[in-house]
C-alpha positions in Angstrom: 8.4 9.7 17.9 6.0 10.4 15.1 2.6 8.7 14.9 3.9 6.7 11.8 7.0 5.6 13.7 4.8 4.6 16.7 2.4 2.6 14.4 5.4 0.9 12.8 6.8 0.0 16.2 3.5 -1.4 17.4 3.1 -3.5 14.2 6.7 -4.9 14.5 6.2 -5.7 18.2 2.9 -7.4 17.6 4.4 -9.4 14.8 7.2 -10.6 17.1 4.7 -11.7 19.8 2.6 -13.5 17.2 5.6 -15.2 15.8 6.7 -16.4 19.3 3.2 -17.8 19.9 3.2 -19.6 16.6 6.8 -20.8 16.3 8.2 -21.2 19.8 7.7 -23.6 22.6 6.9 -20.9 25.1 4.8 -20.6 28.3 1.9 -18.2 28.5 3.7 -16.2 31.3 6.4 -15.3 28.8 3.8 -14.0 26.4 2.1 -12.0 29.2 5.5 -10.4 29.9 5.8 -9.3 26.2 2.2 -8.1 26.2 2.9 -6.0 29.3 6.0 -4.5 27.7 3.9 -3.6 24.7 1.2 -2.1 27.0 3.8 0.0 28.7 4.9 1.3 25.3 1.3 2.3 24.4 0.9 3.8 27.9 4.1 5.9 27.4 3.4 7.1 23.8 -0.3 7.1 23.4 -2.2 6.5 26.7 -5.5 7.6 25.2 -5.4 4.5 23.0 -4.8 2.0 25.8 -8.4 0.7 25.5 -7.8 0.1 21.7 -4.6 -1.9 22.5 -6.5 -4.1 24.9 -9.4 -4.7 22.5 -7.3 -5.3 19.4 -3.8 -6.5 20.2 -4.3 -8.3 23.5 -7.4 -10.1 22.2 -5.5 -11.1 19.1 -2.7 -12.6 21.2 -5.1 -14.5 23.4 -7.0 -15.9 20.3 -3.7 -17.0 18.7 -2.6 -18.7 21.9 -5.9 -20.5 22.4 -5.9 -21.6 18.8 -2.3 -22.9 18.7 -1.7 -24.0 22.3 -5.2 -25.2 23.3 -6.5 -24.7 26.7 -3.2 -24.4 28.5 -3.4 -20.7 29.3 -3.9 -20.0 33.0 -6.9 -17.9 33.8 -5.8 -14.2 33.9 -6.9 -11.9 36.6 
């Protein structure tokens, strides 16, 4: 997979997770599962960027969830 293909895949996956947060009646656990799948993708194709994934993408998903679903996200450990 080329770096461009990987970036496109990450963007598409991120958009899908964001769309689920914004437009579906979904539980946080389901979002966590999608985040973990995306994390595995990064781990497989670009493990040196895992910290960037957590700072950028994961933080984005949490902010969106908190903004659209209020304080119903369980505390993550």
